[in-house]
C-alpha positions in Angstrom: 278.2 105.4 23.2 276.2 104.6 26.5 278.6 105.2 28.7 279.5 108.7 26.9 275.7 109.4 27.2 276.1 108.4 30.8 278.9 110.6 31.5 276.9 113.7 29.9 273.9 113.2 31.8 275.9 113.0 34.9 278.1 116.0 33.9 274.5 118.0 33.4 273.1 117.1 36.4 276.1 118.3 38.7 276.3 121.4 36.5 272.5 122.2 37.3 273.0 121.3 40.9 276.0 123.6 41.0 274.1 126.4 39.3 271.2 125.9 41.6 273.7 126.3 44.8 275.2 129.5 43.4 271.9 130.9 42.5 270.5 130.2 45.9 273.9 132.0 47.5 273.1 134.8 45.6 269.1 135.0 46.6 270.6 134.4 50.4 272.9 137.6 49.8 270.2 139.7 48.2 267.9 138.8 51.4 270.4 139.6 53.7 270.9 142.9 52.1 267.4 143.9 51.5 265.5 142.4 54.6 266.1 145.3 57.1 263.4 144.1 59.7 261.3 146.5 61.9 262.4 150.2 62.6 263.4 150.2 66.4 265.1 153.4 66.2 266.2 156.3 64.3 268.4 159.3 65.0 269.3 162.5 62.3 270.4 164.6 65.1 268.9 167.5 63.6 268.5 169.5 66.9 270.3 171.7 68.9 271.7 171.8 72.5 270.3 174.8 75.3 273.8 174.9 76.8 276.9 174.4 74.8 279.0 173.5 78.2 276.7 170.5 78.5 276.1 167.2 77.0 272.2 167.2 75.9 272.2 164.7 73.3 268.5 163.8 73.5 266.4 160.9 72.2 267.5 159.0 74.8 271.4 158.6 74.5 273.7 158.9 77.3 277.7 159.0 77.8 280.0 157.9 80.2 281.4 161.4 80.7 280.7 162.0 84.2 282.5 158.8 85.4 285.4 158.7 83.1 286.0 162.1 81.8 285.1 164.1 85.3 281.9 165.3 83.7 283.7 167.2 80.7 282.0 167.1 77.5 282.6 164.5 75.1 279.6 164.4 72.9 278.2 167.2 70.9 275.3 168.1 68.5 276.6 170.1 65.7 275.7 170.6 61.9 273.0 167.9 62.2 275.4 165.1 63.5 276.9 163.8 66.6 280.4 164.8 67.1 282.3 162.6 69.9 285.8 163.5 71.1 287.6 162.2 73.9 288.5 164.7 76.6 292.0 164.8 77.8 291.0 163.9 81.4 289.2 161.0 80.2 290.7 157.7 81.6 288.7 155.4 79.1 287.3 155.8 75.5 284.5 157.7 75.1 281.0 155.5 75.3 277.9 156.8 74.0 275.1 154.5 74.6 271.2 153.7 73.9 269.3 151.1 75.3 267.5 149.5 72.8 266.3 145.7 72.8 266.7 142.8 70.2 268.2 139.8 69.0 269.0 140.2 65.6 269.4 143.8 64.1 270.7 146.0 61.1 272.6 149.1 62.2 272.8 151.8 59.4 274.7 155.3 60.1 277.1 157.8 58.2 280.4 158.5 60.1 283.7 160.2 59.7 287.0 159.5 61.3 290.3 160.8 60.7 293.8 159.5 60.8 294.4 157.6 63.7 290.4 157.4 64.7 288.4 154.7 65.1 284.6 153.8 65.7 283.5 151.1 67.6 279.6 149.7 67.5 279.5 147.4 70.8 276.4 145.5 71.6 275.8 144.8 75.1 273.5 143.3 77.5 273.8 144.8 81.1 272.0 142.0 82.7 274.9 139.5 81.7 276.8 139.0 84.5 279.1 136.4 83.0 281.3 139.4 81.1 282.5 142.6 82.2 280.2 145.7 82.1 277.7 143.5 79.6 280.0 143.4 76.4 278.9 140.7 74.1 280.4 141.9 70.6 281.9 144.8 68.5 282.6 145.9 65.0 285.5 148.6 65.1 286.3 150.7 62.2 289.6 152.1 61.0 290.8 153.8 58.2 292.8 150.7 56.9 291.1 147.7 59.0 287.9 146.4 60.4 287.5 144.3 63.3 285.0 142.2 64.3 285.2 140.5 67.8 283.2 138.1 70.3 283.6 139.4 73.3 281.4 137.6 75.4 283.2 134.4 75.1 286.6 136.3 74.4 288.3 138.6 76.4 285.2 140.5 78.4 284.5 137.0 79.7 285.3 137.5 83.5 287.4 134.6 83.7 289.7 135.4 80.9 289.6 139.3 82.0 290.6 138.4 85.3 293.5 136.1 84.2 294.7 138.4 81.6 294.6 141.4 84.2 296.6 139.3 86.7 299.3 138.4 84.1 298.1 134.7 84.1 297.0 133.8 80.5 298.8 130.9 79.0 299.9 130.6 75.4 297.2 128.3 74.8 294.4 130.8 76.2 296.1 133.9 74.3 295.9 131.8 71.2 292.1 131.1 71.9 291.6 134.7 72.6 293.3 135.8 69.6 290.5 133.4 67.4 287.9 135.4 68.8 288.4 138.4 66.7 288.7 138.6 62.8 290.2 141.3 60.8 289.6 142.6 57.2 291.7 145.1 55.3 289.8 148.4 54.4 291.2 151.4 52.6 289.0 154.7 53.6 289.4 158.2 52.9 289.8 160.4 56.0 287.4 162.9 57.2 284.6 162.4 54.8 281.5 160.4 54.9 280.7 157.1 54.7 278.1 154.6 55.1 278.4 151.8 57.5 276.0 148.9 57.8 276.5 146.2 60.3 274.1 142.9 60.6 273.7 140.7 63.4 272.4 137.3 62.6 272.2 134.3 64.8 276.2 133.8 65.8 277.3 136.2 62.8 278.1 139.6 62.4 279.2 141.4 59.0 280.1 144.6 58.1 279.3 146.8 54.9 281.0 150.2 54.0 280.0 152.3 51.3 277.6 149.6 49.7 281.0 147.1 49.8 280.9 143.9 51.7 283.9 144.1 54.0 283.6 140.8 55.8 281.7 138.5 58.3 282.7 136.7 61.4 280.9 133.7 63.2 281.3 133.5 67.0 279.1 131.9 69.7 279.0 135.2 71.7 277.3 137.0 69.0 274.3 134.8 69.5 273.8 136.1 72.5 269.8 135.9 72.8 269.1 139.5 73.9 271.3 142.5 73.3 269.9 145.1 75.4 272.5 148.3 74.4 273.9 149.9 71.7 277.3 151.7 72.4 279.4 153.7 70.0 283.2 153.7 71.3 285.7 156.3 70.4 289.0 156.4 71.3 290.1 159.5 70.0 287.6 161.3 67.5 284.4 160.2 65.4 281.4 161.9 63.8 278.0 160.1 63.4 274.6 160.7 61.6 271.8 159.3 60.2 271.6 156.0 62.3 268.8 153.6 61.9 268.4 150.4 63.8 266.0 147.7 62.4 265.5 144.2 64.2 264.6 140.8 63.6 263.3 138.3 65.3 
């Protein structure tokens, strides 16, 4: 009988501890989703351009159109949103950039993409010379898949990039680089608005779409101490609206 009571007591204690752990995990998740931090930047794109033939995005936005698309217009303000479309002459995806400085952040926006389109939310630091073009990490959204990549210690690290361009990456190196990306399946409707939330905390980058947790990836490059540039990367076409960036220490 004594043994029975001892076993019950141990079992009850274990259940209590498990319950505490689950409760703490739920609290952590709630905190993660509601602790937005200080507002660093916002844009509802409710403004008009004075010259329809030129990019006049305003609010500190810039693009790579002059360098990569022979100056042809690739970003447009229309119907209170930012429309991004790669020009046929472009030799690179469209990059629409806004310079901001933060370590951890919550990035919110509405977006629309169609069949075969994608939207990349890329964080960079142009002062970081160990990587190509300041690339640190990116979340890329497609209709059927989301991928999160550590670029700093992955394919944009200069030595890795140079080996790849030279065709000298070994099988082990290729396998290691593949581990720098994590993929998540999604099923999004084309050409309708979706709500996107990306959070960067320490070495973790997470993605939430339409209030649903898509996934999270931890990798050392994401923990880069200072992100200084937000890039919206579009290979074909995407529409963005109601963008908010909150920063956390």
